[in-house]
C-alpha positions as CSV (number, residue, x, y, z in Angstrom):
1,X,-11.6,-26.8,-24.8
2,X,-10.9,-26.6,-28.5
3,X,-12.2,-29.2,-30.9
4,X,-9.3,-29.8,-33.4
5,X,-11.8,-31.2,-36.0
6,X,-13.7,-27.9,-36.1
7,X,-12.7,-24.7,-37.8
8,X,-11.6,-21.7,-35.8
9,X,-15.0,-20.1,-36.7
10,X,-17.1,-23.1,-35.6
11,X,-15.2,-23.5,-32.3
12,X,-16.5,-20.0,-31.4
13,X,-19.8,-19.8,-33.2
14,X,-21.6,-23.2,-32.6
15,X,-23.1,-22.9,-36.0
16,X,-24.1,-19.2,-35.7
17,X,-22.9,-16.2,-37.6
18,X,-23.2,-13.9,-34.6
19,X,-22.3,-14.2,-30.9
20,X,-23.8,-12.2,-28.0
21,X,-21.3,-10.2,-26.0
22,X,-23.1,-8.5,-23.2
23,X,-25.7,-6.3,-24.8
24,X,-24.0,-6.4,-28.2
25,X,-24.3,-8.8,-31.1
26,X,-21.0,-9.4,-32.9
27,X,-20.2,-11.1,-36.1
28,X,-17.8,-14.0,-35.4
29,X,-15.3,-13.0,-38.0
30,X,-15.1,-9.5,-36.6
31,X,-14.7,-10.8,-33.1
32,X,-12.0,-13.2,-34.1
33,X,-10.1,-10.4,-35.8
34,X,-9.6,-8.9,-32.3
35,X,-7.7,-12.0,-31.5
36,X,-5.5,-11.6,-34.6
37,X,-7.2,-14.1,-36.8
38,X,-7.4,-12.9,-40.4
39,X,-10.7,-13.5,-42.2
40,X,-9.1,-16.2,-44.5
41,X,-7.8,-18.0,-41.4
42,X,-11.0,-18.4,-39.5
43,X,-12.2,-21.3,-41.8
44,X,-9.0,-23.3,-41.1
45,X,-9.3,-26.4,-38.9
46,X,-8.1,-25.8,-35.3
47,X,-5.7,-28.7,-35.8
48,X,-3.6,-26.6,-38.2
49,X,-3.1,-23.7,-35.7
50,X,0.3,-22.9,-34.1
51,X,0.7,-22.9,-30.4
52,X,0.2,-19.1,-30.2
53,X,-2.9,-19.3,-32.4
54,X,-4.4,-22.0,-30.2
55,X,-3.8,-19.9,-27.1
56,X,-5.6,-16.9,-28.8
57,X,-8.5,-19.2,-29.9
58,X,-8.8,-20.4,-26.3
59,X,-9.0,-16.8,-25.1
60,X,-11.5,-15.9,-27.7
61,X,-13.7,-18.8,-26.7
62,X,-13.3,-18.0,-23.0
63,X,-14.3,-14.3,-23.4
64,X,-17.2,-15.2,-25.7
65,X,-19.0,-17.0,-22.8
66,X,-21.3,-14.9,-20.6
67,X,-19.7,-14.2,-17.3
68,X,-19.2,-11.5,-14.6
69,X,-16.3,-13.2,-12.8
70,X,-13.1,-14.7,-14.1
71,X,-10.4,-16.5,-12.0
72,X,-7.1,-16.7,-13.9
73,X,-4.2,-18.7,-12.4
74,X,-0.9,-17.8,-14.2
75,X,-2.6,-17.0,-17.5
76,X,0.6,-15.7,-19.1
77,X,2.4,-19.0,-18.9
78,X,3.6,-20.1,-22.4
79,X,2.0,-17.1,-24.2
80,X,3.9,-15.4,-27.0
81,X,4.2,-11.6,-27.0
82,X,1.3,-11.2,-29.5
83,X,-1.1,-13.3,-27.4
84,X,0.0,-11.6,-24.2
85,X,-0.9,-8.2,-25.7
86,X,-4.2,-9.6,-26.8
87,X,-4.9,-10.9,-23.3
88,X,-4.0,-7.6,-21.7
89,X,-6.3,-5.7,-24.0
90,X,-9.2,-8.1,-23.5
91,X,-8.9,-8.0,-19.8
92,X,-8.9,-4.2,-19.8
93,X,-12.2,-4.3,-21.7
94,X,-13.8,-7.1,-19.6
95,X,-16.8,-5.6,-17.8
96,X,-16.8,-8.0,-14.9
97,X,-14.4,-8.8,-12.1
98,X,-11.1,-10.7,-12.7
99,X,-9.3,-12.5,-9.9
100,X,-5.7,-12.8,-11.2
101,X,-2.9,-14.9,-9.8
102,X,0.4,-14.3,-11.6
103,X,4.2,-14.0,-11.1
104,X,4.4,-11.7,-14.1
105,X,4.8,-8.3,-12.4
106,X,4.6,-6.3,-15.6
107,X,1.4,-8.0,-16.6
108,X,-0.1,-7.3,-13.2
109,X,0.9,-3.6,-13.4
110,X,-0.7,-3.4,-16.9
111,X,-4.0,-5.0,-16.0
112,X,-5.1,-4.9,-12.3
113,X,-6.7,-2.1,-10.3
114,X,-6.3,-3.6,-6.9
115,X,-3.7,-5.8,-5.2
116,X,-4.7,-8.3,-2.4
117,X,-1.7,-9.2,-0.2
118,X,-1.6,-12.5,1.8
119,X,0.9,-12.2,4.6
120,X,1.1,-16.0,5.2
121,X,-0.4,-15.7,8.7
122,X,-4.1,-15.9,7.5
123,X,-4.4,-12.1,7.1
124,X,-5.1,-10.1,3.9
125,X,-4.9,-6.5,3.0
126,X,-6.1,-4.7,-0.2
127,X,-4.5,-1.7,-1.9
128,X,-5.5,0.3,-5.0
129,X,-2.9,0.0,-7.8
130,X,-0.6,-2.7,-9.3
131,X,2.4,-4.6,-8.1
132,X,4.7,-1.6,-8.4
133,X,2.3,0.4,-6.2
134,X,2.3,-2.3,-3.6
135,X,6.2,-2.5,-3.6
136,X,6.3,1.3,-3.1
137,X,3.8,1.0,-0.3
138,X,5.9,-1.7,1.5
139,X,9.1,0.3,1.0
140,X,7.5,3.4,2.5
141,X,6.2,1.4,5.5
142,X,9.7,-0.1,6.0
143,X,11.3,3.3,5.8
144,X,8.8,4.8,8.2
145,X,9.4,1.9,10.7
146,X,13.2,2.3,10.3
147,X,13.0,6.0,10.9
148,X,11.0,5.5,14.1
149,X,13.7,3.1,15.3
150,X,16.5,5.4,14.4
151,X,14.8,8.4,16.1
152,X,14.3,6.4,19.3
153,X,17.9,5.3,19.2
154,X,19.2,8.8,18.7
155,X,16.9,10.2,21.3
156,X,18.0,7.6,23.8
157,X,21.7,8.2,23.0
158,X,21.6,12.0,23.0
159,X,19.8,12.5,26.2
160,X,22.2,13.7,28.9
161,X,22.3,11.7,32.1
162,X,22.7,14.0,35.1
163,X,24.9,13.1,38.1
164,X,23.7,10.5,40.4
165,X,21.3,11.6,43.0
166,X,20.4,8.3,44.5
167,X,21.0,4.7,43.8
168,X,18.1,3.0,41.9
169,X,16.5,-0.1,43.4
170,X,16.8,-3.4,41.6
171,X,13.3,-3.0,40.2
172,X,13.9,0.5,39.1
173,X,17.2,-0.4,37.4
174,X,15.4,-3.3,35.6
175,X,12.6,-0.9,34.5
176,X,15.2,1.5,33.2
177,X,16.8,-1.2,31.1
178,X,13.5,-2.4,29.6
179,X,11.9,1.1,28.8
180,X,13.7,1.7,25.5
181,X,12.4,-1.6,24.1
182,X,8.9,-0.9,25.4
183,X,9.0,2.5,23.8
184,X,10.1,1.0,20.5
185,X,7.3,-1.5,20.6
186,X,4.7,1.2,21.3
187,X,6.1,3.3,18.4
188,X,5.9,0.3,16.1
189,X,2.3,-0.2,17.1
190,X,1.5,3.4,16.5
191,X,3.2,3.4,13.1
192,X,1.3,0.3,12.0
193,X,-2.1,1.9,13.0
194,X,-1.2,5.2,11.2
195,X,-0.4,3.3,8.1
196,X,-3.6,1.3,8.3
197,X,-5.6,4.6,8.3
198,X,-4.0,5.4,4.9
199,X,-5.2,2.2,3.2
200,X,-7.9,2.7,0.6
201,X,-10.5,0.5,2.4
202,X,-10.0,1.9,5.9
203,X,-13.0,4.1,5.8
204,X,-15.2,1.4,4.4
205,X,-15.4,-0.4,7.7
206,X,-17.9,0.1,10.5
207,X,-17.8,3.6,12.1
208,X,-17.2,2.1,15.5
209,X,-14.1,0.3,14.3
210,X,-12.8,3.5,12.8
211,X,-13.3,5.4,16.1
212,X,-11.7,2.6,18.0
213,X,-8.6,2.8,15.8
214,X,-8.2,6.5,16.3
215,X,-8.8,6.1,20.1
216,X,-6.0,3.5,20.2
217,X,-3.7,5.9,18.3
218,X,-4.4,8.6,20.8
219,X,-3.8,6.3,23.7
220,X,-0.5,5.0,22.2
221,X,0.7,8.5,21.9
222,X,0.0,9.2,25.5
223,X,1.7,5.9,26.6
224,X,4.8,6.8,24.6
225,X,4.9,10.2,26.3
226,X,4.5,8.6,29.8
227,X,7.2,6.0,29.0
228,X,9.7,8.7,27.8
229,X,9.0,10.8,31.0
230,X,9.6,7.7,33.1
231,X,12.8,6.9,31.3
232,X,14.1,10.5,31.8
233,X,13.2,10.4,35.4
234,X,15.0,7.1,36.1
235,X,18.0,8.1,33.9
236,X,18.5,11.3,36.0
237,X,18.4,9.3,39.2
238,X,20.7,6.5,38.1
């Protein structure tokens, strides 16, 4: 926290002229200039600062402390544009890990290298890039899924049904009615696994899990072929 009775300088320096930032020793005035404090301003009491200046002083004090992990929850709230730019630049230079929670999508795009998505069902997924990259990924996945549905619908519609050769049994008729939905489900499962193999951390998992995923993809492709063949056979007989 900021002590309003102390000067800007003393809130950072604790009576010292220099502060240690990683392996470097920095003069306090030079350090504060990075947070837009002019040399003549650093001796002013903190109580005289504007809201934006107080925010920058808080940031300066935060980043002056030794750390390798920062957790920031909505850090852009109530920041003016100057302070926001300072925060972005400081985060880009921070040598450790930053866990950032924010609704400011532009700020996320400007600062993060990875996005962690929480699906609300207790599952998480990680993707390299910012919020815009995540949006593009979700859109591509949706388009891929929609394309699979459309392809199945068109295939089912366009296939010609030959004249009746025999009457289907009740169970066969029921199977014929259910097959399109079963095929669609299989194709959705296949599409989801194929997308999973494209995620940045897919090949970081155990080799056995990677092999199982590709085996499942192969089996799903076979199951889809079998289901289509069965659908064709029943359609020709109906």
